N, C-alpha and C positions, 0 to 999 in steps of 0.2 A: 799241387794239387790239382787233378783233372778235373776239367768242366764237363758238365753231364747236357749242359743245355745253352744255346745260344741265339742271341735273340734281342728287342728291345723294349723296354717302359715305353708306353706312348701313352699321354693323356694331354689333348688340344692338341697342339699345334707343337709339342715340345716331344723329341723323341730323342731316348739316354741308349745307345749299344751298352748291352750286358751279357754277361756269363751266370750261369749258375751253378755253383759248386753244392755237393752233400755236406750238411752241416754235421752229420752226426756219425758215427762209424760204429756199430755194436759189436762189443768186444766177446758175445756168444761162441762157444767152444763147438766146431761141426762133429756133433756123433754120427760116425754112422753104423749099420746094423751090419753084423757078420755073423757067420755062419759061427755056431760055438764047436765046433767040431775044429775045424782047417780054420777060422780066421778070415777066409774069402769075405768081401763084399756082397750081400745080398743084392738082389738083382729085382726089379718088378716085370710085371707082363701086362700088357693091357688087353684081359682076358673078359669077354663078353658070356654072363652066365645064361645069358637069353638062347644065343646060339651054341654055345659050351665050346668053343672054340675060342684063339686069340687075334687080335683088331690089327689091321694094318693103321696107319696114320689117316692116309687115301680111303678106309672105309669107314670113318669116325665123321663125324656131322655136329654140328652144336646145337645142344636144347637147352633153355630154359624151366626149369622147374615150376609150375607155377603153384603144382597139388600133391600131394604124396604119390608118386609114383606117374605123375599126369608133367607132360612136357610140352612144349610149343618147340617145333624144330626151323631153324634158322639155315640158310645158304649163304655162304662166303657170299654171293654177289648180293643176297640182301642187307646184310650186316656192311659192307664196303660202302653202298649207296647211303645211309646214315651215318657213319663215321666220322666223326668231327675234321673239318679240312686243319690240312695242314698249316700251322700259324707260326712265325717267328716273333710276334711281338706279346707280350703283357699289355691288353688294354687295360687300364684305371678307368672306374667307373664312377666311385664317392671315395670321398675322405671319412672317416668315422675317429672316433675318441677311444682310446686300447679301452678302456673300460667296457667298451660297450661288446667286446668281441670274449663272450663266456668261454673259459680255456678248455670246454670239453671241444669244443669245434677248433680248436687247434689240429692238425694234422702231423707232417712232418713237415721239418725246417731246414730251410738252403739257403746258403749264403748269397748274397748280390755283390759283382764285383763289376766297374767299369770294362768294358771289352778293349780300352787302351789307358794306358797310368794318365793320372792328371787330368781325368775327364771332367769339365767343370758341370756340366749340365749335371753329372750322377751326383758330387758332393752339393752342390747346390741344392738339390733335392732332396738329399740326408739332413742336411741342414734346417731344410723347410718342416721333414716331418720331427726333427729331434724338438726346435722350438717350439713348433705348434703343438708339440705331443699327440699327433696326429696319425693314424695309421692309412695307407693305402689300398682300397679295396680294390683286387685287378682279375681279367680270366685270362686264362691264355691252353694252348694244347702243347702236351709234352706226352710224346711215346703214344701218339694216337688217343689219348682222353684227355676232354678238358677238364681246368681246374678253377674253382676260385682259391683267390688265395690273399691273404692279408702278407702287406710291405712294411715295414717298421726300421725305425733307429735300432743301430745292433753295434757297439762297440766303435771300432774304427769305421764299419760298413751298416750296409744295410742286411736283412734279413728277409725272407720269405716263408712264408710258413701256407703250406698249401690245408684248405678248410675244407669238414665234412659239413655237406648238405644236411640242411634242418631234418629230410625224411630216414637218414642215415644214424642219427642219434635215436636213442631208444628213450620213452617216457618211464623216466621215476616213477609213477604211481602206478606202473602195471606190477609193482612187486608189491604182492598181499601183505608182507609183514609190514610194511608203515601204512597201514591202512589207519590201525588205532594206536597212537602214541597213548602212552601209558603217563598219567598226571607225577609231575616232576615234584620233588618235595625241595624249599626251599634253599634248606641247610646243604642237604647233597650239592645242589648246583651249586651254593656257596664255594663249598669245597675244593670241588671238580676247577672252579674258575681260579683257585688258590694254587691248586697244582698246574694250571694252565704257565699262570706267571712265574710260577720258580723254573719251569722247561724254555719259557721264554727267551727270544736272541734275534738281538735290534736288526742284524744281517745274518742270510740264511749261507752258507759258505757249504757249497756242494762237493769239494774236494775232499771234504771231511767221511764222508760216506763210499762203502766200498760194496762191491760183489764177496760175499764172504764165500759163498761157494766157488766163485771163478781163480776166489783167491788160494782156496786149501785145493783145487784141482789142481792149480798149476805144481801146488808142492808135490802133488801125490804122481804128476807129470814128471817128476823130477828124478822118483826113486822108480818110475815102472821102466821094464825092459822093453826098447822096440821090438814089434813083429813086421817082418817085411814079409808082401803076401804079392804075387805077380799073377795077376788078373788074367784068366785065360782068355785069349786073341779070338777073334772070328775067326774060323778057318775058311778059306778062299773054296766059293761053291760053284767057279765055274762060269763063263760066259751066256748071257744069259740069264743071271739069277741079279732078286736086287738086293738094292742094299737090306731091304727088312729082311728078306728069306735068311743074308747072311746071318743076322741079329738073333733071329727065332730058332737058326743052328746052333748058336753060341749058348742060349739060354738052354737049350734041351740035350746040352751036355753034361 
């Protein structure tokens, strides 16, 4: 397994060299949009409807939409000034009980492993989280973005989950259909609870659940004939022309 981030966990005077690994590998099928006639993959252009012409990367800027059709434009230099400083440390700020974090705040999980085998500080930290049933809350920067994270004991190692910020989680009370709940009948409630008890399992075994669409798609793939399409290559546009000009020429064929 390949590490995606290297650094250390830091709290107080303790510094633990670690590496992060993606904990989840999504198995979604990568469909591409093809031309119905010849099955060649369809390509998209960066087109400006205002100027009615294609736009090169060098002629684009970043804009933040604050209202419908209203933007604040930022230069690359402006964004560079406020970009979080690169860091190779996960700064632990506090420890909380696991139950204090609502699952809605969990975002993406990563395995944490020691940078070197038998790193005593790592396994001591793991054992502390396990025996105290606590979660370490920390901040770190990865790929030019600052994250708040929760670190907890997991199987033979540790798992870090990036967390959603409070303002990123929508308010369920904004859903109008929830404003006036109906009065519940006692007998209906008792029957519903009985049904829950019938379906209750003491342990959750996630392995018994499958993506039925993916399973059926794999079976269909075995019966499908393969289509081989050689995508058109960009022709040489001669000395002095940019790569963007060559790409445009390919798209216009």
